PASEPA-259718 format. One record per residue (C-alpha): residue in one letter; x, z, y. Coordinates in nm, 2 decimals, always signed. Layout:
BEGIN
NODE   resn        x        z        y
NODE      A        X        Z        Y
...
***
This chain:
BEGIN
NODE   resn        x        z        y
NODE      M    -4.12   -13.55    +1.45
NODE      V    -4.06   -13.23    +1.23
NODE      V    -4.32   -13.05    +1.46
NODE      I    -4.60   -13.30    +1.38
NODE      V    -4.53   -13.28    +1.01
NODE      V    -4.54   -12.89    +1.03
NODE      A    -4.87   -12.92    +1.22
NODE      L    -5.03   -13.15    +0.98
NODE      A    -4.93   -12.92    +0.68
NODE      A    -5.08   -12.63    +0.87
NODE      A    -5.38   -12.82    +0.93
NODE      Y    -5.43   -12.92    +0.57
NODE      G    -5.39   -12.56    +0.45
NODE      C    -5.60   -12.43    +0.69
NODE      A    -5.88   -12.67    +0.62
NODE      L    -5.84   -12.60    +0.26
NODE      A    -5.86   -12.22    +0.31
NODE      A    -6.17   -12.25    +0.53
NODE      Y    -6.34   -12.48    +0.27
NODE      D    -6.26   -12.21    +0.01
NODE      D    -6.40   -11.93    +0.21
NODE      I    -6.72   -12.05    +0.32
NODE      A    -6.99   -11.93    +0.07
NODE      I    -7.23   -12.17    -0.09
NODE      Q    -7.62   -12.10    +0.05
NODE      N    -7.84   -11.97    -0.22
NODE      V    -8.18   -12.17    -0.29
NODE      G    -8.48   -11.93    -0.18
NODE      N    -8.86   -12.00    -0.22
NODE      F    -8.86   -12.24    +0.07
NODE      G    -8.58   -12.45    -0.01
NODE      R    -8.19   -12.39    +0.09
NODE      E    -8.11   -12.14    +0.37
NODE      S    -8.01   -12.30    +0.69
NODE      G    -7.62   -12.30    +0.74
NODE      S    -7.51   -12.55    +0.49
NODE      I    -7.37   -12.77    +0.76
NODE      W    -7.09   -12.49    +0.81
NODE      K    -6.94   -12.60    +0.46
NODE      Q    -6.83   -12.92    +0.64
NODE      V    -6.77   -12.78    +1.03
NODE      M    -6.56   -12.48    +0.93
NODE      P    -6.26   -12.68    +0.77
NODE      A    -6.27   -12.92    +1.07
NODE      L    -6.24   -12.64    +1.31
NODE      Y    -5.97   -12.46    +1.12
NODE      G    -5.77   -12.76    +1.07
NODE      Y    -5.81   -12.84    +1.45
NODE      G    -5.70   -12.51    +1.55
NODE      A    -5.40   -12.48    +1.35
NODE      F    -5.28   -12.81    +1.44
NODE      A    -5.32   -12.74    +1.82
NODE      A    -5.13   -12.39    +1.76
NODE      V    -4.86   -12.53    +1.61
NODE      M    -4.83   -12.83    +1.85
NODE      V    -4.85   -12.59    +2.15
NODE      V    -4.55   -12.38    +2.01
NODE      G    -4.35   -12.70    +1.95
NODE      V    -4.41   -12.80    +2.32
NODE      V    -4.32   -12.48    +2.47
NODE      A    -4.00   -12.43    +2.24
NODE      R    -3.90   -12.80    +2.32
NODE      F    -3.94   -12.69    +2.70
NODE      L    -3.73   -12.38    +2.67
NODE      F    -3.46   -12.55    +2.44
NODE      R    -3.43   -12.83    +2.70
NODE      R    -3.42   -12.61    +3.00
NODE      R    -3.14   -12.42    +2.83
NODE      R    -2.94   -12.74    +2.73
NODE      R    -3.00   -12.86    +3.09
NODE      D    -2.85   -12.53    +3.24
NODE      L    -2.55   -12.56    +3.02
NODE      L    -2.48   -12.91    +3.11
NODE      S    -2.49   -12.87    +3.48
NODE      R    -2.21   -12.57    +3.44
***
């Protein structure tokens, strides 16, 4: 449960950071420059990536701790 809360917090923080990092496109002679969709896409990608990274670390840590506990109990 703790890993999920940490993963959600990391996803939220990274999504906010990505939203702030994306530059707003200027309006030229022919309207806006292409690429304004990235203001919406990048925060989602950063959030998903942060969530997945924390979950992978949590799953690996759980696997290692379980195996260590199982080895100690079998002795």
